[in-house]
Jmol script that loads the backbone (N, CA, C; Angstrom):
load data "model"
ATOM      1  N   HIS A   1      77.127  84.866  81.008  1.00  0.00           N
ATOM      2  CA  HIS A   1      77.445  83.468  81.183  1.00  0.00           C
ATOM      3  C   HIS A   1      78.176  82.953  79.941  1.00  0.00           C
ATOM      4  N   PRO A   2      79.310  82.357  80.116  1.00  0.00           N
ATOM      5  CA  PRO A   2      80.101  81.877  78.974  1.00  0.00           C
ATOM      6  C   PRO A   2      79.328  80.926  78.052  1.00  0.00           C
ATOM      7  N   GLN A   3      78.478  80.078  78.597  1.00  0.00           N
ATOM      8  CA  GLN A   3      77.719  79.145  77.758  1.00  0.00           C
ATOM      9  C   GLN A   3      76.737  79.878  76.850  1.00  0.00           C
ATOM     10  N   MET A   4      76.127  80.954  77.347  1.00  0.00           N
ATOM     11  CA  MET A   4      75.207  81.742  76.528  1.00  0.00           C
ATOM     12  C   MET A   4      75.971  82.474  75.427  1.00  0.00           C
ATOM     13  N   VAL A   5      77.128  83.014  75.770  1.00  0.00           N
ATOM     14  CA  VAL A   5      77.945  83.703  74.767  1.00  0.00           C
ATOM     15  C   VAL A   5      78.332  82.711  73.664  1.00  0.00           C
ATOM     16  N   THR A   6      78.747  81.525  74.049  1.00  0.00           N
ATOM     17  CA  THR A   6      79.122  80.494  73.075  1.00  0.00           C
ATOM     18  C   THR A   6      77.926  80.120  72.207  1.00  0.00           C
ATOM     19  N   ALA A   7      76.769  79.912  72.829  1.00  0.00           N
ATOM     20  CA  ALA A   7      75.574  79.528  72.072  1.00  0.00           C
ATOM     21  C   ALA A   7      75.177  80.607  71.070  1.00  0.00           C
ATOM     22  N   TYR A   8      75.157  81.863  71.505  1.00  0.00           N
ATOM     23  CA  TYR A   8      74.772  82.935  70.591  1.00  0.00           C
ATOM     24  C   TYR A   8      75.826  83.177  69.519  1.00  0.00           C
ATOM     25  N   THR A   9      77.081  82.944  69.823  1.00  0.00           N
ATOM     26  CA  THR A   9      78.131  83.061  68.811  1.00  0.00           C
ATOM     27  C   THR A   9      77.914  82.018  67.717  1.00  0.00           C
ATOM     28  N   ILE A  10      77.608  80.809  68.119  1.00  0.00           N
ATOM     29  CA  ILE A  10      77.343  79.742  67.146  1.00  0.00           C
ATOM     30  C   ILE A  10      76.093  80.067  66.327  1.00  0.00           C
ATOM     31  N   LEU A  11      75.035  80.511  66.992  1.00  0.00           N
ATOM     32  CA  LEU A  11      73.810  80.883  66.274  1.00  0.00           C
ATOM     33  C   LEU A  11      74.066  82.024  65.291  1.00  0.00           C
ATOM     34  N   HIS A  12      74.913  82.980  65.698  1.00  0.00           N
ATOM     35  CA  HIS A  12      75.258  84.087  64.797  1.00  0.00           C
ATOM     36  C   HIS A  12      76.028  83.573  63.580  1.00  0.00           C
ATOM     37  N   GLU A  13      76.978  82.699  63.801  1.00  0.00           N
ATOM     38  CA  GLU A  13      77.756  82.135  62.700  1.00  0.00           C
ATOM     39  C   GLU A  13      76.872  81.347  61.733  1.00  0.00           C
ATOM     40  N   MET A  14      75.778  80.783  62.255  1.00  0.00           N
ATOM     41  CA  MET A  14      74.821  80.046  61.426  1.00  0.00           C
ATOM     42  C   MET A  14      73.856  80.977  60.701  1.00  0.00           C
ATOM     43  N   GLY A  15      73.892  82.255  61.021  1.00  0.00           N
ATOM     44  CA  GLY A  15      72.981  83.210  60.408  1.00  0.00           C
ATOM     45  C   GLY A  15      71.643  83.297  61.111  1.00  0.00           C
ATOM     46  N   LEU A  16      71.554  82.800  62.334  1.00  0.00           N
ATOM     47  CA  LEU A  16      70.287  82.791  63.075  1.00  0.00           C
ATOM     48  C   LEU A  16      70.192  83.891  64.125  1.00  0.00           C
ATOM     49  N   ALA A  17      71.274  84.193  64.811  1.00  0.00           N
ATOM     50  CA  ALA A  17      71.263  85.227  65.853  1.00  0.00           C
ATOM     51  C   ALA A  17      71.788  86.528  65.265  1.00  0.00           C
ATOM     52  N   HIS A  18      71.142  87.618  65.668  1.00  0.00           N
ATOM     53  CA  HIS A  18      71.490  88.926  65.116  1.00  0.00           C
ATOM     54  C   HIS A  18      71.442  89.973  66.220  1.00  0.00           C
ATOM     55  N   SER A  19      72.258  90.998  66.056  1.00  0.00           N
ATOM     56  CA  SER A  19      72.190  92.144  66.961  1.00  0.00           C
ATOM     57  C   SER A  19      72.021  93.399  66.124  1.00  0.00           C
ATOM     58  N   VAL A  20      71.348  94.361  66.706  1.00  0.00           N
ATOM     59  CA  VAL A  20      71.172  95.671  66.079  1.00  0.00           C
ATOM     60  C   VAL A  20      71.647  96.673  67.108  1.00  0.00           C
ATOM     61  N   GLU A  21      72.665  97.449  66.750  1.00  0.00           N
ATOM     62  CA  GLU A  21      73.266  98.372  67.705  1.00  0.00           C
ATOM     63  C   GLU A  21      73.032  99.818  67.312  1.00  0.00           C
ATOM     64  N   THR A  22      73.003 100.669  68.328  1.00  0.00           N
ATOM     65  CA  THR A  22      72.976 102.113  68.138  1.00  0.00           C
ATOM     66  C   THR A  22      74.316 102.636  68.643  1.00  0.00           C
ATOM     67  N   TRP A  23      75.007 103.388  67.790  1.00  0.00           N
ATOM     68  CA  TRP A  23      76.317 103.925  68.121  1.00  0.00           C
ATOM     69  C   TRP A  23      76.253 105.449  68.110  1.00  0.00           C
ATOM     70  N   MET A  24      76.929 106.078  69.053  1.00  0.00           N
ATOM     71  CA  MET A  24      77.011 107.539  69.112  1.00  0.00           C
ATOM     72  C   MET A  24      78.466 107.927  69.318  1.00  0.00           C
ATOM     73  N   ASP A  25      78.979 108.731  68.405  1.00  0.00           N
ATOM     74  CA  ASP A  25      80.367 109.196  68.489  1.00  0.00           C
ATOM     75  C   ASP A  25      81.348 108.042  68.664  1.00  0.00           C
ATOM     76  N   GLY A  26      81.110 106.946  67.940  1.00  0.00           N
ATOM     77  CA  GLY A  26      82.004 105.801  67.982  1.00  0.00           C
ATOM     78  C   GLY A  26      81.865 104.909  69.200  1.00  0.00           C
ATOM     79  N   GLU A  27      80.869 105.187  70.040  1.00  0.00           N
ATOM     80  CA  GLU A  27      80.655 104.395  71.258  1.00  0.00           C
ATOM     81  C   GLU A  27      79.314 103.673  71.182  1.00  0.00           C
ATOM     82  N   LEU A  28      79.280 102.429  71.646  1.00  0.00           N
ATOM     83  CA  LEU A  28      78.036 101.676  71.698  1.00  0.00           C
ATOM     84  C   LEU A  28      77.086 102.348  72.683  1.00  0.00           C
ATOM     85  N   ALA A  29      75.888 102.700  72.212  1.00  0.00           N
ATOM     86  CA  ALA A  29      74.915 103.405  73.050  1.00  0.00           C
ATOM     87  C   ALA A  29      73.769 102.503  73.490  1.00  0.00           C
ATOM     88  N   GLY A  30      73.501 101.449  72.733  1.00  0.00           N
ATOM     89  CA  GLY A  30      72.406 100.541  73.076  1.00  0.00           C
ATOM     90  C   GLY A  30      72.089  99.643  71.903  1.00  0.00           C
ATOM     91  N   GLY A  31      71.064  98.823  72.087  1.00  0.00           N
ATOM     92  CA  GLY A  31      70.666  97.945  71.001  1.00  0.00           C
ATOM     93  C   GLY A  31      69.807  96.801  71.480  1.00  0.00           C
ATOM     94  N   LEU A  32      69.787  95.771  70.662  1.00  0.00           N
ATOM     95  CA  LEU A  32      68.989  94.588  70.972  1.00  0.00           C
ATOM     96  C   LEU A  32      69.593  93.398  70.251  1.00  0.00           C
ATOM     97  N   TYR A  33      69.180  92.204  70.669  1.00  0.00           N
ATOM     98  CA  TYR A  33      69.607  91.002  69.959  1.00  0.00           C
ATOM     99  C   TYR A  33      68.514  89.962  70.045  1.00  0.00           C
ATOM    100  N   GLY A  34      68.580  89.002  69.129  1.00  0.00           N
ATOM    101  CA  GLY A  34      67.589  87.937  69.110  1.00  0.00           C
ATOM    102  C   GLY A  34      67.906  86.928  68.025  1.00  0.00           C
ATOM    103  N   VAL A  35      66.924  86.075  67.756  1.00  0.00           N
ATOM    104  CA  VAL A  35      67.071  84.974  66.819  1.00  0.00           C
ATOM    105  C   VAL A  35      66.009  85.101  65.738  1.00  0.00           C
ATOM    106  N   SER A  36      66.397  84.830  64.510  1.00  0.00           N
ATOM    107  CA  SER A  36      65.487  84.894  63.371  1.00  0.00           C
ATOM    108  C   SER A  36      65.295  83.503  62.794  1.00  0.00           C
ATOM    109  N   LEU A  37      64.025  83.120  62.633  1.00  0.00           N
ATOM    110  CA  LEU A  37      63.670  81.865  61.971  1.00  0.00           C
ATOM    111  C   LEU A  37      62.578  82.176  60.960  1.00  0.00           C
ATOM    112  N   GLY A  38      62.789  81.773  59.724  1.00  0.00           N
ATOM    113  CA  GLY A  38      61.802  82.082  58.697  1.00  0.00           C
ATOM    114  C   GLY A  38      61.590  83.578  58.624  1.00  0.00           C
ATOM    115  N   LYS A  39      60.348  83.997  58.753  1.00  0.00           N
ATOM    116  CA  LYS A  39      59.987  85.414  58.712  1.00  0.00           C
ATOM    117  C   LYS A  39      59.563  85.915  60.095  1.00  0.00           C
ATOM    118  N   VAL A  40      60.197  85.371  61.149  1.00  0.00           N
ATOM    119  CA  VAL A  40      59.927  85.778  62.534  1.00  0.00           C
ATOM    120  C   VAL A  40      61.246  86.146  63.196  1.00  0.00           C
ATOM    121  N   PHE A  41      61.239  87.264  63.926  1.00  0.00           N
ATOM    122  CA  PHE A  41      62.381  87.637  64.755  1.00  0.00           C
ATOM    123  C   PHE A  41      61.956  87.504  66.208  1.00  0.00           C
ATOM    124  N   PHE A  42      62.698  86.700  66.965  1.00  0.00           N
ATOM    125  CA  PHE A  42      62.432  86.492  68.381  1.00  0.00           C
ATOM    126  C   PHE A  42      63.394  87.355  69.179  1.00  0.00           C
ATOM    127  N   GLY A  43      62.900  88.476  69.676  1.00  0.00           N
ATOM    128  CA  GLY A  43      63.739  89.378  70.447  1.00  0.00           C
ATOM    129  C   GLY A  43      64.088  88.767  71.790  1.00  0.00           C
ATOM    130  N   GLU A  44      65.349  88.795  72.145  1.00  0.00           N
ATOM    131  CA  GLU A  44      65.805  88.228  73.407  1.00  0.00           C
ATOM    132  C   GLU A  44      66.043  89.297  74.464  1.00  0.00           C
ATOM    133  N   SER A  45      66.685  90.394  74.087  1.00  0.00           N
ATOM    134  CA  SER A  45      67.000  91.409  75.081  1.00  0.00           C
ATOM    135  C   SER A  45      67.297  92.738  74.401  1.00  0.00           C
ATOM    136  N   MET A  46      66.987  93.820  75.123  1.00  0.00           N
ATOM    137  CA  MET A  46      67.313  95.176  74.687  1.00  0.00           C
ATOM    138  C   MET A  46      68.137  95.817  75.796  1.00  0.00           C
ATOM    139  N   PHE A  47      69.017  96.742  75.410  1.00  0.00           N
ATOM    140  CA  PHE A  47      69.813  97.435  76.434  1.00  0.00           C
ATOM    141  C   PHE A  47      70.087  98.854  75.979  1.00  0.00           C
ATOM    142  N   SER A  48      70.236  99.744  76.925  1.00  0.00           N
ATOM    143  CA  SER A  48      70.565 101.139  76.637  1.00  0.00           C
ATOM    144  C   SER A  48      71.621 101.631  77.611  1.00  0.00           C
ATOM    145  N   LEU A  49      72.713 102.111  77.071  1.00  0.00           N
ATOM    146  CA  LEU A  49      73.723 102.798  77.862  1.00  0.00           C
ATOM    147  C   LEU A  49      73.457 104.299  77.816  1.00  0.00           C
ATOM    148  N   VAL A  50      72.692 104.717  76.798  1.00  0.00           N
ATOM    149  CA  VAL A  50      72.234 106.094  76.610  1.00  0.00           C
ATOM    150  C   VAL A  50      70.712 106.018  76.514  1.00  0.00           C
ATOM    151  N   PRO A  51      69.982 106.908  77.180  1.00  0.00           N
ATOM    152  CA  PRO A  51      68.511 106.836  77.146  1.00  0.00           C
ATOM    153  C   PRO A  51      67.960 106.709  75.722  1.00  0.00           C
ATOM    154  N   ASP A  52      67.041 105.765  75.555  1.00  0.00           N
ATOM    155  CA  ASP A  52      66.299 105.522  74.314  1.00  0.00           C
ATOM    156  C   ASP A  52      67.123 104.931  73.173  1.00  0.00           C
ATOM    157  N   ALA A  53      68.361 104.581  73.398  1.00  0.00           N
ATOM    158  CA  ALA A  53      69.188 104.019  72.329  1.00  0.00           C
ATOM    159  C   ALA A  53      68.628 102.689  71.826  1.00  0.00           C
ATOM    160  N   SER A  54      68.055 101.893  72.722  1.00  0.00           N
ATOM    161  CA  SER A  54      67.477 100.623  72.278  1.00  0.00           C
ATOM    162  C   SER A  54      66.238 100.866  71.420  1.00  0.00           C
ATOM    163  N   LYS A  55      65.500 101.925  71.693  1.00  0.00           N
ATOM    164  CA  LYS A  55      64.317 102.251  70.885  1.00  0.00           C
ATOM    165  C   LYS A  55      64.720 102.571  69.452  1.00  0.00           C
ATOM    166  N   ILE A  56      65.820 103.280  69.294  1.00  0.00           N
ATOM    167  CA  ILE A  56      66.306 103.607  67.948  1.00  0.00           C
ATOM    168  C   ILE A  56      66.649 102.321  67.198  1.00  0.00           C
ATOM    169  N   ALA A  57      67.318 101.393  67.870  1.00  0.00           N
ATOM    170  CA  ALA A  57      67.661 100.112  67.244  1.00  0.00           C
ATOM    171  C   ALA A  57      66.399  99.354  66.848  1.00  0.00           C
ATOM    172  N   LEU A  58      65.394  99.350  67.721  1.00  0.00           N
ATOM    173  CA  LEU A  58      64.153  98.630  67.428  1.00  0.00           C
ATOM    174  C   LEU A  58      63.417  99.253  66.243  1.00  0.00           C
ATOM    175  N   VAL A  59      63.404 100.561  66.151  1.00  0.00           N
ATOM    176  CA  VAL A  59      62.756 101.222  65.012  1.00  0.00           C
ATOM    177  C   VAL A  59      63.443 100.826  63.709  1.00  0.00           C
ATOM    178  N   HIS A  60      64.766 100.837  63.684  1.00  0.00           N
ATOM    179  CA  HIS A  60      65.488 100.447  62.471  1.00  0.00           C
ATOM    180  C   HIS A  60      65.278  98.974  62.150  1.00  0.00           C
ATOM    181  N   LEU A  61      65.287  98.132  63.169  1.00  0.00           N
ATOM    182  CA  LEU A  61      65.025  96.707  62.948  1.00  0.00           C
ATOM    183  C   LEU A  61      63.636  96.522  62.349  1.00  0.00           C
ATOM    184  N   THR A  62      62.655  97.192  62.902  1.00  0.00           N
ATOM    185  CA  THR A  62      61.282  97.059  62.422  1.00  0.00           C
ATOM    186  C   THR A  62      61.171  97.468  60.960  1.00  0.00           C
ATOM    187  N   LYS A  63      61.778  98.588  60.597  1.00  0.00           N
ATOM    188  CA  LYS A  63      61.749  99.036  59.200  1.00  0.00           C
ATOM    189  C   LYS A  63      62.389  98.002  58.276  1.00  0.00           C
ATOM    190  N   GLN A  64      63.540  97.467  58.691  1.00  0.00           N
ATOM    191  CA  GLN A  64      64.231  96.492  57.850  1.00  0.00           C
ATOM    192  C   GLN A  64      63.414  95.213  57.717  1.00  0.00           C
ATOM    193  N   LEU A  65      62.857  94.734  58.819  1.00  0.00           N
ATOM    194  CA  LEU A  65      62.076  93.494  58.757  1.00  0.00           C
ATOM    195  C   LEU A  65      60.817  93.675  57.914  1.00  0.00           C
ATOM    196  N   GLN A  66      60.204  94.846  57.972  1.00  0.00           N
ATOM    197  CA  GLN A  66      59.056  95.118  57.095  1.00  0.00           C
ATOM    198  C   GLN A  66      59.497  95.060  55.637  1.00  0.00           C
ATOM    199  N   ASN A  67      60.649  95.615  55.334  1.00  0.00           N
ATOM    200  CA  ASN A  67      61.173  95.604  53.972  1.00  0.00           C
ATOM    201  C   ASN A  67      61.446  94.178  53.499  1.00  0.00           C
ATOM    202  N   TRP A  68      61.869  93.310  54.414  1.00  0.00           N
ATOM    203  CA  TRP A  68      62.125  91.909  54.084  1.00  0.00           C
ATOM    204  C   TRP A  68      60.865  91.057  54.200  1.00  0.00           C
ATOM    205  N   GLU A  69      59.729  91.676  54.456  1.00  0.00           N
ATOM    206  CA  GLU A  69      58.427  91.019  54.550  1.00  0.00           C
ATOM    207  C   GLU A  69      58.337  90.022  55.704  1.00  0.00           C
ATOM    208  N   TYR A  70      58.974  90.362  56.830  1.00  0.00           N
ATOM    209  CA  TYR A  70      58.775  89.575  58.044  1.00  0.00           C
ATOM    210  C   TYR A  70      57.366  89.825  58.551  1.00  0.00           C
ATOM    211  N   GLY A  71      56.798  88.837  59.218  1.00  0.00           N
ATOM    212  CA  GLY A  71      55.423  88.977  59.687  1.00  0.00           C
ATOM    213  C   GLY A  71      55.282  89.149  61.173  1.00  0.00           C
ATOM    214  N   LEU A  72      56.378  88.953  61.939  1.00  0.00           N
ATOM    215  CA  LEU A  72      56.244  88.995  63.399  1.00  0.00           C
ATOM    216  C   LEU A  72      57.587  89.279  64.056  1.00  0.00           C
ATOM    217  N   ILE A  73      57.536  90.159  65.046  1.00  0.00           N
ATOM    218  CA  ILE A  73      58.632  90.327  65.990  1.00  0.00           C
ATOM    219  C   ILE A  73      58.078  89.867  67.328  1.00  0.00           C
ATOM    220  N   ASP A  74      58.628  88.800  67.859  1.00  0.00           N
ATOM    221  CA  ASP A  74      58.193  88.275  69.155  1.00  0.00           C
ATOM    222  C   ASP A  74      58.957  89.003  70.254  1.00  0.00           C
ATOM    223  N   CYS A  75      58.239  89.822  71.005  1.00  0.00           N
ATOM    224  CA  CYS A  75      58.850  90.605  72.099  1.00  0.00           C
ATOM    225  C   CYS A  75      58.831  89.838  73.418  1.00  0.00           C
ATOM    226  N   GLN A  76      58.137  88.722  73.463  1.00  0.00           N
ATOM    227  CA  GLN A  76      58.052  87.816  74.601  1.00  0.00           C
ATOM    228  C   GLN A  76      57.219  88.338  75.765  1.00  0.00           C
ATOM    229  N   VAL A  77      57.492  89.530  76.236  1.00  0.00           N
ATOM    230  CA  VAL A  77      56.796  90.051  77.412  1.00  0.00           C
ATOM    231  C   VAL A  77      56.195  91.410  77.079  1.00  0.00           C
ATOM    232  N   LYS A  78      54.926  91.586  77.418  1.00  0.00           N
ATOM    233  CA  LYS A  78      54.268  92.873  77.183  1.00  0.00           C
ATOM    234  C   LYS A  78      54.766  93.884  78.213  1.00  0.00           C
ATOM    235  N   THR A  79      55.281  94.998  77.723  1.00  0.00           N
ATOM    236  CA  THR A  79      55.720  96.079  78.606  1.00  0.00           C
ATOM    237  C   THR A  79      55.173  97.398  78.078  1.00  0.00           C
ATOM    238  N   GLY A  80      55.101  98.372  78.928  1.00  0.00           N
ATOM    239  CA  GLY A  80      54.678  99.698  78.513  1.00  0.00           C
ATOM    240  C   GLY A  80      55.614 100.272  77.463  1.00  0.00           C
ATOM    241  N   HIS A  81      56.894 100.001  77.637  1.00  0.00           N
ATOM    242  CA  HIS A  81      57.913 100.466  76.690  1.00  0.00           C
ATOM    243  C   HIS A  81      57.621  99.939  75.294  1.00  0.00           C
ATOM    244  N   LEU A  82      57.374  98.631  75.176  1.00  0.00           N
ATOM    245  CA  LEU A  82      57.112  98.040  73.863  1.00  0.00           C
ATOM    246  C   LEU A  82      55.745  98.460  73.324  1.00  0.00           C
ATOM    247  N   ALA A  83      54.759  98.585  74.200  1.00  0.00           N
ATOM    248  CA  ALA A  83      53.437  99.049  73.764  1.00  0.00           C
ATOM    249  C   ALA A  83      53.527 100.460  73.189  1.00  0.00           C
ATOM    250  N   SER A  84      54.389 101.297  73.773  1.00  0.00           N
ATOM    251  CA  SER A  84      54.543 102.660  73.269  1.00  0.00           C
ATOM    252  C   SER A  84      55.130 102.675  71.863  1.00  0.00           C
ATOM    253  N   LEU A  85      55.762 101.567  71.473  1.00  0.00           N
ATOM    254  CA  LEU A  85      56.341 101.448  70.143  1.00  0.00           C
ATOM    255  C   LEU A  85      55.433 100.685  69.180  1.00  0.00           C
ATOM    256  N   GLY A  86      54.230 100.323  69.650  1.00  0.00           N
ATOM    257  CA  GLY A  86      53.260  99.666  68.777  1.00  0.00           C
ATOM    258  C   GLY A  86      53.079  98.183  68.983  1.00  0.00           C
ATOM    259  N   ALA A  87      53.760  97.584  69.953  1.00  0.00           N
ATOM    260  CA  ALA A  87      53.597  96.146  70.202  1.00  0.00           C
ATOM    261  C   ALA A  87      52.211  95.877  70.760  1.00  0.00           C
ATOM    262  N   ARG A  88      51.686  94.687  70.439  1.00  0.00           N
ATOM    263  CA  ARG A  88      50.394  94.282  70.996  1.00  0.00           C
ATOM    264  C   ARG A  88      50.453  92.812  71.378  1.00  0.00           C
ATOM    265  N   GLU A  89      49.663  92.454  72.338  1.00  0.00           N
ATOM    266  CA  GLU A  89      49.607  91.074  72.794  1.00  0.00           C
ATOM    267  C   GLU A  89      48.691  90.270  71.877  1.00  0.00           C
ATOM    268  N   ILE A  90      49.082  89.029  71.580  1.00  0.00           N
ATOM    269  CA  ILE A  90      48.240  88.146  70.784  1.00  0.00           C
ATOM    270  C   ILE A  90      48.031  86.854  71.565  1.00  0.00           C
ATOM    271  N   SER A  91      46.982  86.125  71.204  1.00  0.00           N
ATOM    272  CA  SER A  91      46.676  84.876  71.904  1.00  0.00           C
ATOM    273  C   SER A  91      47.688  83.791  71.531  1.00  0.00           C
ATOM    274  N   ARG A  92      47.752  82.773  72.364  1.00  0.00           N
ATOM    275  CA  ARG A  92      48.634  81.633  72.099  1.00  0.00           C
ATOM    276  C   ARG A  92      48.254  80.963  70.776  1.00  0.00           C
ATOM    277  N   VAL A  93      46.944  80.849  70.519  1.00  0.00           N
ATOM    278  CA  VAL A  93      46.478  80.225  69.279  1.00  0.00           C
ATOM    279  C   VAL A  93      46.932  81.038  68.066  1.00  0.00           C
ATOM    280  N   GLU A  94      46.733  82.359  68.114  1.00  0.00           N
ATOM    281  CA  GLU A  94      47.160  83.216  67.007  1.00  0.00           C
ATOM    282  C   GLU A  94      48.676  83.140  66.821  1.00  0.00           C
ATOM    283  N   PHE A  95      49.414  83.123  67.929  1.00  0.00           N
ATOM    284  CA  PHE A  95      50.868  83.029  67.864  1.00  0.00           C
ATOM    285  C   PHE A  95      51.279  81.732  67.164  1.00  0.00           C
ATOM    286  N   GLY A  96      50.679  80.622  67.550  1.00  0.00           N
ATOM    287  CA  GLY A  96      50.992  79.328  66.931  1.00  0.00           C
ATOM    288  C   GLY A  96      50.688  79.310  65.444  1.00  0.00           C
ATOM    289  N   GLN A  97      49.549  79.895  65.075  1.00  0.00           N
ATOM    290  CA  GLN A  97      49.181  79.956  63.664  1.00  0.00           C
ATOM    291  C   GLN A  97      50.179  80.801  62.877  1.00  0.00           C
ATOM    292  N   MET A  98      50.581  81.932  63.467  1.00  0.00           N
ATOM    293  CA  MET A  98      51.542  82.794  62.800  1.00  0.00           C
ATOM    294  C   MET A  98      52.889  82.095  62.633  1.00  0.00           C
ATOM    295  N   LEU A  99      53.336  81.395  63.681  1.00  0.00           N
ATOM    296  CA  LEU A  99      54.603  80.663  63.576  1.00  0.00           C
ATOM    297  C   LEU A  99      54.534  79.615  62.477  1.00  0.00           C
ATOM    298  N   ASN A 100      53.433  78.882  62.427  1.00  0.00           N
ATOM    299  CA  ASN A 100      53.278  77.844  61.414  1.00  0.00           C
ATOM    300  C   ASN A 100      53.359  78.431  60.011  1.00  0.00           C
ATOM    301  N   THR A 101      52.748  79.572  59.815  1.00  0.00           N
ATOM    302  CA  THR A 101      52.747  80.224  58.508  1.00  0.00           C
ATOM    303  C   THR A 101      54.084  80.867  58.178  1.00  0.00           C
ATOM    304  N   LEU A 102      54.676  81.561  59.140  1.00  0.00           N
ATOM    305  CA  LEU A 102      55.856  82.390  58.873  1.00  0.00           C
ATOM    306  C   LEU A 102      57.186  81.636  58.915  1.00  0.00           C
ATOM    307  N   ILE A 103      57.202  80.504  59.598  1.00  0.00           N
ATOM    308  CA  ILE A 103      58.451  79.744  59.677  1.00  0.00           C
ATOM    309  C   ILE A 103      58.454  78.594  58.680  1.00  0.00           C
ATOM    310  N   THR A 104      57.347  77.879  58.586  1.00  0.00           N
ATOM    311  CA  THR A 104      57.263  76.726  57.696  1.00  0.00           C
ATOM    312  C   THR A 104      57.348  77.173  56.249  1.00  0.00           C
ATOM    313  N   GLY A 105      58.290  76.623  55.526  1.00  0.00           N
ATOM    314  CA  GLY A 105      58.415  76.913  54.108  1.00  0.00           C
ATOM    315  C   GLY A 105      59.063  78.249  53.783  1.00  0.00           C
ATOM    316  N   SER A 106      59.510  78.989  54.794  1.00  0.00           N
ATOM    317  CA  SER A 106      60.172  80.265  54.525  1.00  0.00           C
ATOM    318  C   SER A 106      61.579  80.016  54.028  1.00  0.00           C
ATOM    319  N   GLU A 107      62.113  81.026  53.357  1.00  0.00           N
ATOM    320  CA  GLU A 107      63.475  80.907  52.845  1.00  0.00           C
ATOM    321  C   GLU A 107      64.450  80.651  53.988  1.00  0.00           C
ATOM    322  N   PRO A 108      65.561  79.986  53.711  1.00  0.00           N
ATOM    323  CA  PRO A 108      66.540  79.707  54.766  1.00  0.00           C
ATOM    324  C   PRO A 108      67.153  80.995  55.311  1.00  0.00           C
ATOM    325  N   CYS A 109      67.707  80.891  56.507  1.00  0.00           N
ATOM    326  CA  CYS A 109      68.324  82.047  57.152  1.00  0.00           C
ATOM    327  C   CYS A 109      69.493  82.554  56.315  1.00  0.00           C
ATOM    328  N   ARG A 110      69.879  83.773  56.587  1.00  0.00           N
ATOM    329  CA  ARG A 110      70.982  84.387  55.868  1.00  0.00           C
ATOM    330  C   ARG A 110      71.651  85.401  56.771  1.00  0.00           C
ATOM    331  N   LYS A 111      72.830  85.799  56.373  1.00  0.00           N
ATOM    332  CA  LYS A 111      73.506  86.880  57.083  1.00  0.00           C
ATOM    333  C   LYS A 111      72.761  88.169  56.792  1.00  0.00           C
ATOM    334  N   TRP A 112      72.600  89.001  57.794  1.00  0.00           N
ATOM    335  CA  TRP A 112      71.852  90.243  57.622  1.00  0.00           C
ATOM    336  C   TRP A 112      72.767  91.385  57.219  1.00  0.00           C
ATOM    337  N   ASN A 113      72.309  92.170  56.272  1.00  0.00           N
ATOM    338  CA  ASN A 113      72.908  93.442  55.894  1.00  0.00           C
ATOM    339  C   ASN A 113      71.761  94.417  55.726  1.00  0.00           C
ATOM    340  N   PHE A 114      71.705  95.419  56.581  1.00  0.00           N
ATOM    341  CA  PHE A 114      70.624  96.383  56.500  1.00  0.00           C
ATOM    342  C   PHE A 114      70.730  97.192  55.220  1.00  0.00           C
ATOM    343  N   ASP A 115      69.577  97.515  54.659  1.00  0.00           N
ATOM    344  CA  ASP A 115      69.524  98.357  53.461  1.00  0.00           C
ATOM    345  C   ASP A 115      69.960  99.753  53.829  1.00  0.00           C
ATOM    346  N   ARG A 116      70.923 100.310  53.102  1.00  0.00           N
ATOM    347  CA  ARG A 116      71.458 101.636  53.404  1.00  0.00           C
ATOM    348  C   ARG A 116      70.372 102.710  53.432  1.00  0.00           C
ATOM    349  N   VAL A 117      69.409 102.618  52.517  1.00  0.00           N
ATOM    350  CA  VAL A 117      68.362 103.638  52.433  1.00  0.00           C
ATOM    351  C   VAL A 117      67.545 103.697  53.736  1.00  0.00           C
ATOM    352  N   LEU A 118      67.435 102.606  54.433  1.00  0.00           N
ATOM    353  CA  LEU A 118      66.676 102.589  55.690  1.00  0.00           C
ATOM    354  C   LEU A 118      67.466 103.178  56.844  1.00  0.00           C
ATOM    355  N   ILE A 119      68.782 103.208  56.731  1.00  0.00           N
ATOM    356  CA  ILE A 119      69.641 103.685  57.808  1.00  0.00           C
ATOM    357  C   ILE A 119      69.808 105.195  57.743  1.00  0.00           C
ATOM    358  N   GLU A 120      69.889 105.728  56.579  1.00  0.00           N
ATOM    359  CA  GLU A 120      70.173 107.154  56.411  1.00  0.00           C
ATOM    360  C   GLU A 120      68.974 108.025  56.687  1.00  0.00           C
TER     361      GLU A 120
END
end "model"
wireframe off; spacefill off
backbone 0.3
color backbone group
């Protein structure tokens, strides 16, 4: 939808929306995208053109966010796929408390550059 593309383009330019891609032989194989506020990443969607390519992107994202001391990746919906990668469901109360802690007073958003050591 053109309106969604426009919205995410603006969010990306603001340093809020990010994508993590997996590339194979110069071709996009899969990835994910979402929005970052404070120390929380809100995952919006994952896709794979090659089996498990989105999982590779999620593993790299997780490592980078741990390095940046993020406290939460919001996957939105519990799935077997995400559970196999270590996701767990939390209560609405716990989620609200985490958002209050991790977003309030956190450093402002920034453009993302993954640490090379985590990629290699």
